N, C-alpha and C positions, 0 to 999 in steps of 0.2 A: 380296539386299541390295546396296545400292550400295556402291561403294568408299569414298565419303565417310562413310557411316553406319558402316561397319566400322572406319574410322580413328578416328571419334569414340568408339565403344564401346571400342576398344583403349586409347585415351588415358584414358578414364574408369576402366577397370579398372587401368591402370598407376598412375593417381593414387591409387586406393583402396589398392593394394598398398603404395605409399610411405607413405601415412597410417598403415596398419597397422604397418609397420616402425618408424615414428617413435613410435607409441604404445607398442609393445613395449619400445623402448629407454628411454623415460621410466619405465616401470614397473620395469625392471631397475635404473635409477639410483636410484629411490626405495628399493629393497630394500638398496642398498649404503650408505645413510645410516645412520650410527651415532649414537645418542642417548646422551649422557653425562649422568648425574645429578650435577650439581655441588653439590646441596644436601648430599649425604653427605660431601663433601670439605671443606666450609667449617668454620671454627671457630665455635662457638657462644659468644656473649657474653651475659652475664646482663643482664636488664632491671633498671631501677631498683627496681621493686617487689619483685623477687626478692631483690635485695641487702638491701633494708630488712627483709624477712621473715627472712632469715638472720641479720641483726644484732639481731634481737629478743631473742636469748639474752643480750645484754649489757644490764644493767639501767640503769646511770647513764651513758647516752650521749646526745649531742646531735649531730645531723647539721648541720654548719655550712654546707657547700657541696657541690654536685654538678655536675661538668662532664663532658661527653661529648666524647671525643677519639678519632678513628679507630674509632667504634662501640664504645668501651669506656667505661664509667662510672668516673670517679674521684671518690671520696667523701672529704670532709674531715670527720672525726668527732672529737668531744671526749669523752674518757672520764674520769670523776672517781671518786675513791675513795682508800682507803689503799693501801699498798704491796702487800699480799697480794691485794686485789681487782683491782688493776691487772694484776698478773702473771697472775692467773686469767683476766681478760678478754682479755688479749693472746694467751694460749694458745689461745683460741677462734678466733683469726683465722688459722689455719693455711692456709685456703683462699684467702687474700688476699695480694697483693703490697703491701708497705708501701714507698712511694716517698719519703716524707718524714715526719718526726716532730718534735715539740717537747714537752719535758717542763718543767712548772712546778710549784712547790710553794708553797702559802700555808698557814701554820700546820700543821694536821694533814691538810689535804686536798691530795692530789696530782692533777694534771691532765696528761693526755697528749693532744695533738692529732696525729692521724694522717691522712696522705693514703694511701688504700688503693684498690686495684682488684682485681677478682676475677681469679684465675688462669684462663687460657684453657683451655677443655675442647674436646676433639675429638669 
């Protein structure tokens, strides 16, 4: 073989060796990549229909408003009844944060307007 042909073959073999080394380094770098599952670390906020289903245990309630702030639903509900019924209904709201309330009384009927949000669960 001529000297030029030998140099071309040596150059091609050297190029193939460098390509192999490059591919091996890429595979090693792919093995070092760590995948973090962020879904398990986030806090779960309840959807509006879940909140409505949970509040179905309260009989005389009216949902006045619903606002979503920072992926958390804030409900404004009005509960009507006498004193004992209201105390019983409020005791059912232990899984909720009450941020605002207003109490009013007309004759024998009492009304409480509450602004509630579900407590965050992890």
